[in-house]
C-alpha positions as CSV (number, residue, x, y, z in Angstrom):
1,M,-21.7,1.8,8.9
2,S,-19.9,2.5,12.2
3,Q,-16.3,3.6,12.6
4,V,-13.8,0.8,13.0
5,D,-11.6,0.6,16.0
6,T,-8.2,2.2,15.6
7,H,-4.9,0.8,16.8
8,G,-1.2,1.5,16.5
9,T,0.7,0.0,13.6
10,T,4.1,0.1,11.8
11,L,5.1,0.8,8.3
12,I,6.1,-2.7,7.6
13,D,2.8,-4.0,9.0
14,I,0.9,-1.7,6.7
15,V,2.9,-2.5,3.5
16,S,3.0,-6.2,4.1
17,S,-0.7,-6.6,4.6
18,D,-2.9,-8.3,2.0
19,A,-5.2,-5.3,1.9
20,F,-2.4,-2.9,1.0
21,A,-1.2,-5.3,-1.7
22,A,-4.8,-5.5,-3.1
23,G,-5.0,-1.8,-3.4
24,W,-1.4,-1.5,-4.8
25,F,-2.0,-4.1,-7.5
26,E,-5.4,-2.6,-8.5
27,V,-3.5,0.6,-9.4
28,V,-0.8,-1.4,-11.2
29,R,-3.5,-3.2,-13.3
30,G,-5.5,0.0,-13.8
31,D,-8.5,-1.4,-12.0
32,R,-11.2,0.9,-10.6
33,L,-11.7,1.4,-6.9
34,N,-13.4,-1.7,-5.4
35,V,-14.0,-1.1,-1.7
36,D,-15.8,-4.5,-1.5
37,R,-12.5,-6.3,-2.2
38,V,-11.6,-6.1,1.5
39,D,-13.4,-6.2,4.9
40,D,-14.3,-3.0,6.5
41,D,-11.6,-3.2,9.1
42,Q,-9.0,-3.5,6.3
43,Q,-10.2,-0.4,4.3
44,W,-7.4,1.9,5.6
45,S,-4.7,-0.5,4.4
46,Y,-6.4,-1.1,1.1
47,E,-6.8,2.7,0.4
48,R,-3.2,3.3,1.5
49,G,-2.1,0.7,-1.0
50,R,-3.9,2.5,-3.8
51,L,-2.7,5.9,-2.7
52,A,0.9,4.7,-2.2
53,A,1.0,3.2,-5.8
54,V,-0.3,6.5,-7.2
55,A,2.2,8.5,-5.1
56,A,5.1,6.2,-6.3
57,R,4.1,6.7,-9.9
58,A,3.9,10.5,-9.4
59,K,7.3,10.6,-7.8
60,T,9.2,8.2,-10.0
61,G,7.2,7.9,-13.2
62,R,6.5,4.3,-12.6
63,I,5.2,1.9,-10.0
64,P,8.0,-0.3,-8.6
65,P,7.4,-4.0,-7.9
66,L,5.9,-4.5,-4.4
67,W,8.0,-7.6,-3.7
68,I,11.4,-8.7,-4.8
69,D,13.2,-12.0,-4.7
70,A,15.8,-12.1,-2.0
71,G,17.7,-15.3,-2.3
72,G,14.7,-17.4,-3.3
73,E,12.5,-15.6,-0.7
74,Q,9.9,-12.9,-1.4
75,Q,10.3,-9.7,0.6
76,I,8.9,-6.2,0.5
77,N,10.9,-4.1,-2.0
78,P,13.0,-1.6,0.0
79,K,12.3,1.0,-2.7
80,V,8.6,0.7,-1.9
81,M,9.3,1.1,1.8
82,D,11.3,4.2,1.1
83,L,8.6,5.7,-1.1
84,V,5.7,4.8,1.3
85,G,7.7,6.1,4.2
86,A,8.4,9.4,2.4
87,A,4.7,9.6,1.5
88,F,3.8,9.4,5.2
89,L,6.3,12.0,6.1
90,E,5.0,14.3,3.3
91,K,1.4,13.7,4.6
92,A,0.4,12.2,1.3
93,L,-0.6,9.2,3.3
94,L,-2.1,9.1,6.8
């Protein structure tokens, strides 16, 4: 397997990706790691989602909901953004 191309990204792009959500919800459900769930070029986001959920549980004792209802519209939970941002700053996520 070859290395995938890298590119710049933002925190919101990472957290709002389907691959991040797949990893996050696997941890919420207690599922085992399943790297075949996402394409090779989405592995970073998938693994970040898993790690972020574990880091959130370690920091707060629970895993907050990834999305919240904001006036009838789903949006990323600001608590998740804060936790994931802190995990990046603490080098718990790369």
